[in-house]
C-alpha positions, 0 to 999 in steps of 0.5 A: 639495413635501416630502410628494410627496418623501417618497412618491417615496422611500418608493416607490423604498425599497419597490421597492427592497426588493421587488427585494432580497426577490425576489433573496434568495428566489432566492438561497436557492432556488439554493443549496437546489438545489445543497445537495440534490445536494451541490454545497456550494461553489455552494450556499454562495456563494448562500447568502453572497449571500442573506445580504448581501441580507437586511436587518439587521432580519430577524434571524431569516431571516439567522440562518437563511440563516447556518446554511446558509452555515456548513453549507457552509463546514464541508463544503468545509473553509472553517473560518475562514468556517464559524465567522464563520457560525456565530457570526452565525446564534449572534447572531441567536438561531437556533443550537440546541445541536446548532449550537453543537456544530458550531461548537465542532468548528469552534473546535477545528479552528481551534485556537482551544482557549480558546473551544472549551472554552467552547462544549463547556461550553455544548453539555453543559449542554444535552446531557450525554450527547453523546459528540462534545461530550464528547470535544470538550472532553477535546480541546480541553482536551488539545490545548495539552499535546499540541501542547507535548509533541511527539512522535518523530515528524518532519514535512516539507511535500513541495512537490514533490508539491504544487499551488495546489489540494488534493494528498491520499491519497498511496500509495506502490508499486513494488518499491523504493516509487519511485513515488507516486500521489495525488490532486489538483485542480490545474489539470492535471487533466481537465475544463474545469469547476470542481467545484460541490462544491469550486470547483476542478477534479475530482480526478484520480490523478496519479504521481511517480517517483524518478530513478536519484539517488532524487529524486522527479520532477514529478508527471504525470497517470496515463495510460491510462483511469483518469482521467475528467472526474469526481473520481477520489481515494483510491486503493489497491493489491492486494498485487501491484500489479496492481489499483488500487482508488479513489474516483469521484464521478460529477456529475448536475445532478439527483442526489445524489453518492454517492461510489463504489469503483471498480477499475483493471487494470494492463495493461503500464505502463497503468491501464485504464478503471475499474469499479464495485465491487459491495459491496452492494445499497444504491445510496443510501449513499456508498462511499469510501477503499479499502484492502487489507489486508496479506494480500489478504484484505480490502476496507476502506472508510467509508461512511455505510450504514444499520447505523453507529455514526454519521457516516462509519464504516469498514467491511470485506468479504471478497474472494474469488475469486467477488467480495465477500461479508459486509460488516462495520461495525468497531464500537467502539472504532475507529468513534464518533458522529462521522467515521472515514475514510482507512483504511490499513495498516502492513505489519506489520498496524498499522491506521491511520485518521482520526477527528474523533470520537475526542478529538484536536487538531482536525479528523480525526486519525490514530489507530493501532489495534493488536490487544491481548492481549484480540484487540480493537483498542487506540487510539493517538493519536501525537500532534503533529506527525503531528497538527495542528489541522487534517485529518490523513489518508491515511498511506502507508509506505515498507516495514517503516519507520515513514516515508512520506507523509500529507496535511493542511490544516494551515495553509492558509487556504483549507482545501486539503490538501497532502502531507506526509512523516513519520518516527518512528526506531524500532528495526526489524529486516526481513528483505529477501529476494530469490527468483531462478532460479539462473542466471536472473532473478527469480521474480515467482510465488515465495512464501515461507513464514516460521516462527517460534519465537515462533508465527509462521506466515506466507506472503508473496508476492514483488514484481515484482523477487522481492523480499519484506521482513518485519519480525522479532523479536529472539531468535525463530528464523526458518525461510523456505522459497521455493517456486515452481511448476517448481523446487526448494525453498530454505531460509534460517535466521535468528536476530536476538539484542539490538539497539540500532539498525534493520538489514535482512538480506539473504537470497538465494533462489536456486531450481533449475529442475527442467526445465533443467540448473543449473550448480554454480559453483566446483567446482574439480579438480586440472589434468587430474585428477578430485581436487576442490580443497578450494575446492570444498567450499562449493559442494558443501555447498550441493548437499548442503543442496539435496538434503536440502531437497528429499528427493523429487528425483533427480539427474543430475550431469554433467561437462563439458570444452571441445573441446580433447584427444580426445573419448574422454579428455575422456568418461574424464576428465569421467566420472571428475569426475562420480563425485568429485562424486557420491562426496562428496555420498553421503559426506554422506549422500545416498542413491547411488540419488538421484544418476546420474553422467554424464560427456559430455566435449565431446559437450553444449557450453553453450547460452547463456541470456538471464541470461549475455548481460548479462555478455557482451554478445557472445554471444546467448542460444540461441548453442551453444558448438561448437568451430566457434562458438568458433574464430570469435572473438578469442582471448580470447573464445575463452577465456572460451567454453571456461571456460564449457564446462568445467562441472559441472552437474545436472538434475533426473530425477524428483521423486517418490523414495521416494513410491512402493512396488514396486507403484507404489502412493503410500505413506503419508508419514511426518508430517514431523518438527517443527523446533525452531520447532515446525511445525504440519501445514499447514506442510508444504512442497513444490515444485510441478512 
């Protein structure tokens, strides 16, 4: 009986072992299939099941499965699980020096610096020339000191943006930086299935806006055709804010996942469906994390395409009217044998990116690259708390100031990324300028030329609200010239001395139209006379400046009266008043043949433009303030209309004064006199008709 029982037990054991072996192989086969198409979460689950089903005595097999687990966990930022899997592989003697290096890098990412030092030393015994191992040892040795030393940065987790899943790659936009776009795998994202890559829903682009009190509102999914059931993430905007570049990763059950860069255009308030951005003919490499340079001429991105330094590298390609051309690898010192990702720019031109190949505090660390005197990039590690033991990446800046938002998975056991604010209290001197039509609205098509005595020579486009921002330096003379097609130029000058705190200098650039009359505010005459009152000189001197800045312009200077009094008397008074203004301008050096004084009296009542209706809501655009129109109004409104009719204004007659000889031939224009800022020939500025 004992023999029979023993044989029966052995048979059951053999059957069970056979079934387990069959199940293990099935799990491994599924895991390999998922791994081949980049579904690391699903692959990791299959390898985990295979590992648990494999008997402990099959040490080699267990060790090999553990390595597969570790790789998958590493790819989905499950750092602690990856460490445990690597330890199992080491315990079963299946880890090569390359695996020990990956294990050491995971220890570093988990903040286990002391043990990481030991592991990196073991790796360097076998691979003494390995750059990642050398830099890893430096990181593990110095990170505790960096953390203790700290920096001027302050960091705060932004709960208003974050969910229970991943929220990352914030990007500020809007005329007042009052909108923030970011990627999220929260439950509100498109699609019903969980991603085999991450185990969560595929990422979508979400947006939060500030209310009237400056408070961020609950994020909402971006409307329109932008988001799909696929992954969308890491967006960036063109300089005019009308194009969004982002990463998209489509799913295919039988083909590897290759991230691609796509573009969406904005129509009114909605973003349209994306279209691919063709950077190269290589369709077997990934392209991700797009960023537009501040001048709008280059698209930066990361890729594993051939020809790189190692891992994921940062590349750039020129943006031209005909498309994209001339792909360049940034090379050293930016790229390393590790991964360089998430390029972005501060508006002053400083280049930010994240890397796990340079010495840092753990996973991806943020680095700052500035161009030194040699013309090459010089790198700075901004330290703790901007950087941490986890992944830190995806910077966005609030205008010229060293503050904004970034993403990090620090302190999250599951490796989910979250959005944080940051600020470094630098002393920043900046110009905030506004370009608008005189007596009208903002001019978003305007451009501002900025020339400085230090060699600065920049052309800046304004935002949708006609504003622009520019960081300036102390002890530099700046000349700023605003131009827009159909308008006269306007110039401002600024010099900042020694400074001890940040300050924003607000400059106004009202541009006079060359097609409609322009009212000259604050021109006053003695009652019933043509004598200019002293308080008129400020406005008149501004007109002198305008004419000097636009030397090829001739104008008609007109004076107007209300309907009271006879037409003949009003016309004579208006003519004398117009001549008084012209005489003042001539006395200030303006050529008389550039000025035509005309007194219209009450012949041309004012036509109301839209801007004025904001001040007087009882007036409509296009209303003409005739005597008949005014007399239908109440007494107080009649007086306002009479005041509006009593005005001095000018209209541009020609924009070619002094440019042609008597025979009508274009004169050879004399070289523009050098300013103290030492302008170049290319710095000649003209208004456009």
